[in-house]
N, C-alpha and C positions, 0 to 999 in steps of 0.2 A: 589889391586897393580893387581890383578888378574881382573877386574876392566877394567884401564884403560886397559891393556894388546892386553884386546879382541876387544877394540872396531876400527873403521872405522876409526874415524877424532878426532879428537887431543878436549879433553875437553879442555868445557871454560872455561880456566883461571881468576879467579876473580881480579890477580891484570893487566888480561891485560883489563879486561871490562872498570876497573875505573880510574878514571884519577891520574897518577904515576906517577914516577920510570920506568917500564914498557909498560906503555901505547899504547894499537898495537890499532888504529882507524876502520884496518879491523874490526881486532877479535869484536872489538867495535858496529861497525856494524852491523854484522854475526848474535848478539847475540841478539841484540835490536833495527831494522826494524821495523817489529811490534808497539814494543814499540812508535818508533818517529810514523809511518805514523798513529799509533790510535788517537794522540793526535792530531797531525795537521786535521787530520779530523773530530774531535770531535771542536775545532778552524773558521774549516768551516764551520762543521755545523752551530753554534750560531749565526754565522754572518749572515750564510745563513736565517735560523731561523729566526733572527731578521729583515730580510729586506722581510721578507710575509706571514704576516699575515690573506695574506688571499686565503691558500694557504687548502685545506684539512687534516684530521690529519692521512689518508691515512703514505702521503710524506712523514710529518711530522716525524712520530712514525720512518720511514725506517732510516731517517735523522741521526736521534735521535739515533739509537741501531748503527747501524758499528761501533761504531768506536769501543763499548763495545765486539760486535764481532767480533773485525780486534785482540782487544789484545788478543781473546785464543787464535793465532795464532802465538801469544808471545810467552806463557805458555811451548805452542806446543812446541818451541824451542829450547828448556832448555836441556842438559842434567842433574843428578841427585844433582851437587853439582851445580853449576847455581841453579840449579829449588828450591833447600833447604833455599840457601843463600834469593830470592831471596820473597821469602814466609816470613823468621826475617824478614824482610826489608817491603814488602806489608803487614806484620798485623801492624809493625811498627809506617807508613806511613799515614796506614786508621785509628784506634787508636788518633797520634798527630793529624790529620788534622780532625779528629772530637770534637774532642777537644778545635780546635783553635777557630774553626767556630763555636761547641754553647759560649764556652768565648768570641769568638767576640759578637755572636748573643744578651748574657749574656748585656757584657757594653755596647753597643747603645740601650737596652732596659735599664739599669739604669741613658741615658741620659748624656753618657761620649763623643762619640762624635761629640757633644752638637757644631756650634758654637763655636767662643771662648775659649774653652779650649782645642785643636788640632787643626796644621792647616788642612787647612780642601782635602791636598791629602792625609791626609791619613785615609779619610772617604771611603771605601773600598764595603762598607753593600749594593751598589746600584746593586754593583756586582757577588751578592751571586744566583743570579735568574740564571746566565748560566752554562753552565758548566767546561765548559774551568775554571775558577779558581777553585770549587776546585779539578779536573784533574790537574793541576798543583800546587798546596797545597800540594796533593800526590806525584808524583812524582819530587819539594823540597826537601818532607823528604825520598823520596826512597830509590832516592842518600845517603843522611845524614846514612840513616839504613844501608843505604849495606858498606857503607864504615865503620859500626863499625860492624857490625858479619861478614864481612870473611873476621879480624883481624884472627876469631877465628877458621879458616881456614888453617892458615899462614901457 
């Protein structure tokens, strides 16, 4: 209580950030703007780098690293409660994504995704070389983890 009484700004309440009855688009944008910017830059960088193989390494490295640097701004703008829930959700999302990507690779190596076994639309292995696919998986699992871990603080 003392922490919230001395703050000049209202803390980011988990109920306002995640979709639900108390959801606030303004609070969500305030808390997660840099995360959305990082994801859009990652997707744009993947498209840009795929079209320009003739560029030297230095511009490619800058384009590839900017989303990671932008994501640091996302973490910096959180209050203590939001940072703790987000950290737990990020760890959950990272571990689940690592498991899914590893399982997908092992299933592909075993021939599970060969034509005739599964429909061709499930064969996403060709997208694993881009950064936007695993980042999208992490983001999706982050929302699942955030919904799970925010219940602890209600």
